[in-house]
Steps between C-alpha positions, in 0.01 A plus 500: 500500500692808387770277349230317300352828374841626391583171326168503311534864400855435375381197299708247695189307607165450333209728588213340692259623234557609143212677328559478127359743245332710769351839429702753696413867530793728429421787736739734322350466152151388602521206256423136561797282413541124473775375732596214729483560876715302744365480857650357818407534868213728400739747335538579130856394417514610139296615203593452138538240230879460515539471877209263548598287199849456640360397840251263336748327271771474765279340765225320311493128458329307220136456593518747789232765528544832675 
């Protein structure tokens, strides 16, 4: 399982769940931001448009839904 978590966090494998355009609270600034959230094995693997977009485009297939 740890190998899967590391691979997902590094972007080598697709996340189990990709929340797109989610509202994320930035606890440092107190602002709500729009970002993508990659989740796998119940753990947040990454937050942000660039990281999630790269994971989505690298692992998505035409017609596939995450």
